[in-house]
OpenMM code with the backbone's topology and positions (N, CA, C; nanometers):
from openmm import Vec3, app, unit

residues = "MET ASN ILE GLN LEU THR ASP ASP ALA ILE ILE GLU LEU ALA ARG GLU GLY GLY ILE ALA PHE ILE PRO ASN LEU ARG GLY GLU ARG ARG PHE ALA LEU ALA GLN LEU PRO GLU PRO GLN LYS GLN ARG VAL CYS ASN VAL LEU GLU GLN ALA LEU PRO LEU GLY GLU PRO GLU ASP GLN ALA ALA ASN LEU GLY ARG GLY ASP GLN ARG TYR PHE ARG ILE GLN ILE THR TYR ALA THR HIS HIS GLU ALA GLY SER ILE VAL ILE LEU ILE PRO GLU THR ALA ALA SER PRO GLU LEU GLU ALA LEU TRP ARG ASP GLY GLN".split()
positions = [
    Vec3(-4.0572, -1.0991, -0.9204),
    Vec3(-4.0554, -0.9750, -0.8464),
    Vec3(-3.9125, -0.9506, -0.8000),
    Vec3(-3.8535, -0.8416, -0.8477),
    Vec3(-3.7141, -0.8123, -0.8153),
    Vec3(-3.7082, -0.6853, -0.7305),
    Vec3(-3.6996, -0.7031, -0.6006),
    Vec3(-3.6973, -0.5901, -0.5081),
    Vec3(-3.5625, -0.5895, -0.4388),
    Vec3(-3.4932, -0.4777, -0.4480),
    Vec3(-3.3646, -0.4624, -0.3816),
    Vec3(-3.3868, -0.4148, -0.2381),
    Vec3(-3.3363, -0.4919, -0.1429),
    Vec3(-3.3476, -0.4523, -0.0020),
    Vec3(-3.2134, -0.3917, 0.0394),
    Vec3(-3.2021, -0.2598, 0.0205),
    Vec3(-3.0802, -0.1888, 0.0534),
    Vec3(-3.1037, -0.1022, 0.1767),
    Vec3(-2.9972, -0.0386, 0.2254),
    Vec3(-3.0049, 0.0390, 0.3486),
    Vec3(-3.1075, 0.1522, 0.3448),
    Vec3(-3.1439, 0.1979, 0.2264),
    Vec3(-3.2419, 0.3058, 0.2179),
    Vec3(-3.3862, 0.2572, 0.2376),
    Vec3(-3.4064, 0.1260, 0.2436),
    Vec3(-3.5419, 0.0702, 0.2503),
    Vec3(-3.5983, 0.0789, 0.3920),
    Vec3(-3.7256, 0.1085, 0.3977),
    Vec3(-3.8027, 0.1028, 0.5228),
    Vec3(-3.9126, 0.0013, 0.5001),
    Vec3(-3.9203, -0.0960, 0.5886),
    Vec3(-4.0144, -0.2071, 0.5770),
    Vec3(-4.1229, -0.1914, 0.6834),
    Vec3(-4.2476, -0.2010, 0.6414),
    Vec3(-4.3604, -0.2052, 0.7349),
    Vec3(-4.4305, -0.3392, 0.7138),
    Vec3(-4.4457, -0.4125, 0.8218),
    Vec3(-4.5035, -0.5463, 0.8196),
    Vec3(-4.6220, -0.5499, 0.9142),
    Vec3(-4.7381, -0.5906, 0.8621),
    Vec3(-4.8591, -0.5983, 0.9456),
    Vec3(-4.9374, -0.7230, 0.9060),
    Vec3(-5.0161, -0.7738, 1.0010),
    Vec3(-5.1117, -0.8804, 0.9711),
    Vec3(-5.2503, -0.8179, 0.9705),
    Vec3(-5.3248, -0.8427, 0.8631),
    Vec3(-5.4553, -0.7793, 0.8461),
    Vec3(-5.5567, -0.8843, 0.8030),
    Vec3(-5.6824, -0.8407, 0.7936),
    Vec3(-5.7888, -0.9289, 0.7473),
    Vec3(-5.8615, -0.9951, 0.8624),
    Vec3(-5.9455, -1.0901, 0.8277),
    Vec3(-6.0267, -1.1587, 0.9260),
    Vec3(-6.1638, -1.0939, 0.9364),
    Vec3(-6.2523, -1.1567, 1.0094),
    Vec3(-6.3899, -1.1088, 1.0196),
    Vec3(-6.3988, -0.9819, 1.1028),
    Vec3(-6.3363, -0.9813, 1.2194),
    Vec3(-6.3452, -0.8675, 1.3089),
    Vec3(-6.2143, -0.7904, 1.3072),
    Vec3(-6.2237, -0.6581, 1.3086),
    Vec3(-6.1056, -0.5751, 1.3175),
    Vec3(-6.0680, -0.5622, 1.4649),
    Vec3(-5.9520, -0.6181, 1.4989),
    Vec3(-5.9016, -0.6113, 1.6357),
    Vec3(-5.7628, -0.5483, 1.6271),
    Vec3(-5.7488, -0.4211, 1.6648),
    Vec3(-5.6223, -0.3504, 1.6451),
    Vec3(-5.5003, -0.4218, 1.7017),
    Vec3(-5.5115, -0.4878, 1.8171),
    Vec3(-5.3959, -0.5556, 1.8757),
    Vec3(-5.3454, -0.6718, 1.7907),
    Vec3(-5.4327, -0.7311, 1.7110),
    Vec3(-5.3889, -0.8391, 1.6236),
    Vec3(-5.3140, -0.7877, 1.5015),
    Vec3(-5.3323, -0.6600, 1.4715),
    Vec3(-5.2620, -0.6021, 1.3562),
    Vec3(-5.1144, -0.5912, 1.3850),
    Vec3(-5.0759, -0.5305, 1.4956),
    Vec3(-4.9389, -0.5255, 1.5421),
    Vec3(-4.8353, -0.4925, 1.4365),
    Vec3(-4.8479, -0.3768, 1.3759),
    Vec3(-4.7538, -0.3398, 1.2685),
    Vec3(-4.6106, -0.3254, 1.3213),
    Vec3(-4.5172, -0.3749, 1.2435),
    Vec3(-4.3740, -0.3626, 1.2739),
    Vec3(-4.3101, -0.2741, 1.1680),
    Vec3(-4.2128, -0.1974, 1.2093),
    Vec3(-4.1426, -0.1087, 1.1158),
    Vec3(-3.9928, -0.1312, 1.1311),
    Vec3(-3.9277, -0.1513, 1.0182),
    Vec3(-3.7827, -0.1751, 1.0170),
    Vec3(-3.7179, -0.0768, 0.9198),
    Vec3(-3.6305, 0.0100, 0.9702),
    Vec3(-3.5481, 0.0949, 0.8843),
    Vec3(-3.4150, 0.0200, 0.8716),
    Vec3(-3.3888, -0.0376, 0.7564),
    Vec3(-3.2726, -0.1261, 0.7419),
    Vec3(-3.1416, -0.0563, 0.7809),
    Vec3(-3.1275, 0.0714, 0.7522),
    Vec3(-3.0039, 0.1424, 0.7855),
    Vec3(-2.9796, 0.1499, 0.9350),
    Vec3(-3.0834, 0.1377, 1.0152),
    Vec3(-3.0704, 0.1522, 1.1608),
    Vec3(-3.0555, 0.0195, 1.2334),
    Vec3(-3.0624, -0.0914, 1.1622),
    Vec3(-3.0538, -0.2229, 1.2259),
    Vec3(-2.9078, -0.2677, 1.2366),
    Vec3(-2.8729, -0.3381, 1.3448),
    Vec3(-2.7406, -0.4022, 1.3517),
    Vec3(-2.7313, -0.5048, 1.2375),
    Vec3(-2.6133, -0.5267, 1.1880),
    Vec3(-2.5928, -0.6118, 1.0709),
    Vec3(-2.6585, -0.7504, 1.0825),
    Vec3(-2.6438, -0.8216, 1.1958),
    Vec3(-2.7088, -0.9541, 1.2045),
    Vec3(-2.8617, -0.9465, 1.1925),
    Vec3(-2.9224, -0.8464, 1.2550),
    Vec3(-3.0679, -0.8326, 1.2467),
    Vec3(-3.1092, -0.7916, 1.1055),
    Vec3(-3.0318, -0.7038, 1.0425),
    Vec3(-3.0613, -0.6618, 0.9060),
    Vec3(-3.0589, -0.7818, 0.8128),
    Vec3(-2.9589, -0.8688, 0.8265),
    Vec3(-2.9485, -0.9883, 0.7431),
    Vec3(-3.0678, -1.0804, 0.7647),
    Vec3(-3.1094, -1.0959, 0.8908),
    Vec3(-3.2239, -1.1830, 0.9199),
    Vec3(-3.3514, -1.1272, 0.8568),
    Vec3(-3.3761, -0.9973, 0.8740),
    Vec3(-3.4949, -0.9355, 0.8159),
    Vec3(-3.4937, -0.9524, 0.6639),
    Vec3(-3.3798, -0.9242, 0.6020),
    Vec3(-3.3692, -0.9363, 0.4558),
    Vec3(-3.3896, -1.0801, 0.4096),
    Vec3(-3.3311, -1.1762, 0.4806),
    Vec3(-3.3475, -1.3179, 0.4424),
    Vec3(-3.4919, -1.3616, 0.4516),
    Vec3(-3.5598, -1.3251, 0.5599),
    Vec3(-3.6997, -1.3620, 0.5756),
    Vec3(-3.7847, -1.3011, 0.4642),
    Vec3(-3.7607, -1.1745, 0.4347),
    Vec3(-3.8391, -1.1077, 0.3303),
    Vec3(-3.8101, -1.1629, 0.1917),
    Vec3(-3.6826, -1.1906, 0.1628),
    Vec3(-3.6483, -1.2459, 0.0316),
    Vec3(-3.7139, -1.3804, 0.0079),
    Vec3(-3.7325, -1.4593, 0.1144),
    Vec3(-3.8016, -1.5883, 0.1009),
    Vec3(-3.9527, -1.5685, 0.0919),
    Vec3(-4.0049, -1.4658, 0.1590),
    Vec3(-4.1495, -1.4468, 0.1658),
    Vec3(-4.2079, -1.3766, 0.0438),
    Vec3(-4.1383, -1.2806, -0.0117),
    Vec3(-4.1958, -1.1958, -0.1181),
    Vec3(-4.2451, -1.2757, -0.2394),
    Vec3(-4.1776, -1.3824, -0.2840),
    Vec3(-4.2303, -1.4571, -0.3990),
    Vec3(-4.3649, -1.5262, -0.3702),
    Vec3(-4.4021, -1.5392, -0.2436),
    Vec3(-4.5292, -1.6038, -0.2071),
    Vec3(-4.6490, -1.5100, -0.2163),
    Vec3(-4.6212, -1.3820, -0.2342),
    Vec3(-4.7287, -1.2829, -0.2324),
    Vec3(-4.7581, -1.2254, -0.3686),
    Vec3(-4.8509, -1.1295, -0.3659),
    Vec3(-4.8932, -1.0579, -0.4861),
    Vec3(-4.8958, -0.9093, -0.4554),
    Vec3(-4.8701, -0.8266, -0.5555),
    Vec3(-4.8863, -0.6828, -0.5343),
    Vec3(-5.0295, -0.6519, -0.4894),
    Vec3(-5.0424, -0.5518, -0.4071),
    Vec3(-5.1730, -0.5185, -0.3472),
    Vec3(-5.2819, -0.4980, -0.4525),
    Vec3(-5.2494, -0.4366, -0.5631),
    Vec3(-5.3519, -0.4085, -0.6645),
    Vec3(-5.3948, -0.5327, -0.7423),
    Vec3(-5.3247, -0.6456, -0.7241),
    Vec3(-5.3606, -0.7706, -0.7936),
    Vec3(-5.4164, -0.8752, -0.6988),
    Vec3(-5.4285, -0.8427, -0.5707),
    Vec3(-5.4692, -0.9399, -0.4695),
    Vec3(-5.6099, -0.9120, -0.4201),
    Vec3(-5.7054, -0.9092, -0.5103),
    Vec3(-5.8440, -0.8719, -0.4778),
    Vec3(-5.9115, -0.9686, -0.3815),
    Vec3(-5.8748, -1.0945, -0.3794),
    Vec3(-5.9453, -1.1939, -0.2981),
    Vec3(-5.8930, -1.2058, -0.1548),
    Vec3(-5.7808, -1.1451, -0.1257),
    Vec3(-5.7261, -1.1561, 0.0097),
    Vec3(-5.8111, -1.0800, 0.1098),
    Vec3(-5.8226, -1.1370, 0.2282),
    Vec3(-5.8955, -1.0716, 0.3350),
    Vec3(-6.0455, -1.0971, 0.3349),
    Vec3(-6.0925, -1.1785, 0.2421),
    Vec3(-6.2360, -1.2100, 0.2402),
    Vec3(-6.2654, -1.3156, 0.3447),
    Vec3(-6.3830, -1.3071, 0.4037),
    Vec3(-6.4200, -1.4023, 0.5067),
    Vec3(-6.3283, -1.3873, 0.6267),
    Vec3(-6.2792, -1.4976, 0.6745),
    Vec3(-6.1918, -1.4946, 0.7918),
    Vec3(-6.0449, -1.5099, 0.7545),
    Vec3(-6.0112, -1.4852, 0.6301),
    Vec3(-5.8730, -1.5034, 0.5856),
    Vec3(-5.7875, -1.3818, 0.6235),
    Vec3(-5.6797, -1.4107, 0.6937),
    Vec3(-5.5852, -1.3052, 0.7286),
    Vec3(-5.4669, -1.3124, 0.6333),
    Vec3(-5.3949, -1.2031, 0.6261),
    Vec3(-5.2795, -1.1953, 0.5381),
    Vec3(-5.1763, -1.1003, 0.5971),
    Vec3(-5.0542, -1.1144, 0.5504),
    Vec3(-4.9471, -1.0232, 0.5893),
    Vec3(-4.9344, -0.9168, 0.4807),
    Vec3(-4.9225, -0.7944, 0.5246),
    Vec3(-4.9046, -0.6806, 0.4341),
    Vec3(-4.7639, -0.6286, 0.4547),
    Vec3(-4.6830, -0.6339, 0.3476),
    Vec3(-4.5455, -0.5861, 0.3528),
    Vec3(-4.5349, -0.4653, 0.2613),
    Vec3(-4.5000, -0.3522, 0.3204),
    Vec3(-4.4782, -0.2312, 0.2410),
    Vec3(-4.3304, -0.1963, 0.2472),
    Vec3(-4.2690, -0.1830, 0.1309),
    Vec3(-4.1280, -0.1477, 0.1216),
    Vec3(-4.1214, -0.0093, 0.0570),
    Vec3(-4.0657, 0.0851, 0.1309),
    Vec3(-4.0486, 0.2212, 0.0824),
    Vec3(-3.8986, 0.2453, 0.0666),
    Vec3(-3.8591, 0.3047, -0.0435),
    Vec3(-3.7168, 0.3265, -0.0691),
    Vec3(-3.6970, 0.4612, -0.1365),
    Vec3(-3.5755, 0.5151, -0.1197),
    Vec3(-3.5367, 0.6403, -0.1847),
    Vec3(-3.3872, 0.6364, -0.2068),
    Vec3(-3.3467, 0.6282, -0.3318),
    Vec3(-3.2051, 0.6319, -0.3673),
    Vec3(-3.1781, 0.7627, -0.4404),
    Vec3(-3.0542, 0.7811, -0.4851),
    Vec3(-3.0206, 0.9003, -0.5624),
    Vec3(-3.0914, 0.9001, -0.6971),
    Vec3(-3.1294, 0.7824, -0.7459),
    Vec3(-3.1876, 0.7698, -0.8783),
    Vec3(-3.3394, 0.7598, -0.8797),
    Vec3(-3.3983, 0.7042, -0.7750),
    Vec3(-3.5440, 0.6882, -0.7743),
    Vec3(-3.5973, 0.6719, -0.6330),
    Vec3(-3.7250, 0.6901, -0.6192),
    Vec3(-3.7935, 0.6683, -0.4911),
    Vec3(-3.9268, 0.6009, -0.5236),
    Vec3(-3.9743, 0.5242, -0.4291),
    Vec3(-4.1005, 0.4591, -0.4517),
    Vec3(-4.1424, 0.3720, -0.3352),
    Vec3(-4.2502, 0.3010, -0.3580),
    Vec3(-4.3062, 0.2138, -0.2553),
    Vec3(-4.3767, 0.0991, -0.3246),
    Vec3(-4.3700, -0.0168, -0.2642),
    Vec3(-4.4406, -0.1334, -0.3162),
    Vec3(-4.5069, -0.2030, -0.1984),
    Vec3(-4.6268, -0.2550, -0.2216),
    Vec3(-4.7007, -0.3271, -0.1182),
    Vec3(-4.7279, -0.4684, -0.1702),
    Vec3(-4.6882, -0.5668, -0.0915),
    Vec3(-4.7075, -0.7076, -0.1241),
    Vec3(-4.7965, -0.7682, -0.0161),
    Vec3(-4.8960, -0.8470, -0.0570),
    Vec3(-4.9836, -0.9170, 0.0353),
    Vec3(-4.9582, -1.0666, 0.0263),
    Vec3(-4.9428, -1.1296, 0.1427),
    Vec3(-4.9138, -1.2729, 0.1495),
    Vec3(-5.0190, -1.3382, 0.2383),
    Vec3(-5.0944, -1.4356, 0.1866),
    Vec3(-5.1929, -1.5054, 0.2706),
    Vec3(-5.1256, -1.5659, 0.3933),
    Vec3(-5.1904, -1.5567, 0.5064),
    Vec3(-5.1336, -1.6134, 0.6291),
    Vec3(-5.1062, -1.7618, 0.6133),
    Vec3(-5.1901, -1.8311, 0.5377),
    Vec3(-5.1732, -1.9759, 0.5181),
    Vec3(-5.0498, -2.0098, 0.4355),
    Vec3(-4.9993, -1.9138, 0.3571),
    Vec3(-4.8803, -1.9383, 0.2748),
    Vec3(-4.7534, -1.8848, 0.3397),
    Vec3(-4.7684, -1.8073, 0.4455),
    Vec3(-4.6520, -1.7428, 0.5092),
    Vec3(-4.5683, -1.8441, 0.5870),
    Vec3(-4.4390, -1.8197, 0.5866),
    Vec3(-4.3476, -1.9057, 0.6607),
    Vec3(-4.3551, -1.8743, 0.8096),
    Vec3(-4.3149, -1.9699, 0.8933),
    Vec3(-4.3084, -1.9414, 1.0376),
    Vec3(-4.2122, -1.8260, 1.0682),
    Vec3(-4.1080, -1.8098, 0.9861),
    Vec3(-4.0124, -1.7010, 1.0076),
    Vec3(-4.0766, -1.5651, 0.9848),
    Vec3(-4.1641, -1.5547, 0.8838),
    Vec3(-4.2333, -1.4275, 0.8598),
    Vec3(-4.3294, -1.3976, 0.9749),
    Vec3(-4.3999, -1.4985, 1.0213),
    Vec3(-4.4895, -1.4770, 1.1346),
    Vec3(-4.4124, -1.4354, 1.2580),
    Vec3(-4.2956, -1.4960, 1.2820),
    Vec3(-4.2129, -1.4593, 1.3969),
    Vec3(-4.1595, -1.3164, 1.3837),
    Vec3(-4.1219, -1.2772, 1.2616),
    Vec3(-4.0759, -1.1409, 1.2391),
    Vec3(-4.1862, -1.0406, 1.2709),
    Vec3(-4.3093, -1.0721, 1.2288),
    Vec3(-4.4226, -0.9849, 1.2595),
    Vec3(-4.4524, -0.9859, 1.4108),
    Vec3(-4.4573, -1.1041, 1.4690),
    Vec3(-4.4966, -1.1179, 1.6093),
    Vec3(-4.3922, -1.0590, 1.7052),
    Vec3(-4.2636, -1.0922, 1.6814),
    Vec3(-4.1577, -1.0571, 1.7751),
    Vec3(-4.0779, -0.9342, 1.7343),
    Vec3(-4.0880, -0.8961, 1.6077),
    Vec3(-4.0125, -0.7805, 1.5612),
    Vec3(-3.8645, -0.8063, 1.5447),
    Vec3(-3.8282, -0.9323, 1.5329),
    Vec3(-3.6858, -0.9650, 1.5111),
    Vec3(-3.6707, -1.0989, 1.4440),
] * unit.nanometer
topology = app.Topology()
chain = topology.addChain("A")
for resn in residues:
    res = topology.addResidue(resn, chain)
    for name in ("N", "CA", "C"):
        topology.addAtom(name, app.Element.getBySymbol(name[0]), res)
């Protein structure tokens, strides 16, 4: 999976799944890379670059969220002079790094 995390990218990170839907546990975070200070932008990009290979595109991850399994949903939206698009990657909570969980929980 080759995803370029450039300043035009907007990242939405949420934790979903589980038996009961509890909105406060979802806690979606949104990061517009162009608006972040350079140190925070580097941290967000580093965490995502390490996490993305652990996940699957949303349309290929049919088994995630069954039973009590939670997962992280990462949506990357981008628009350059040449193309625009969006990709959604799902990462099982059990495979996620502590850094990804901290990024979701703390927003930094």
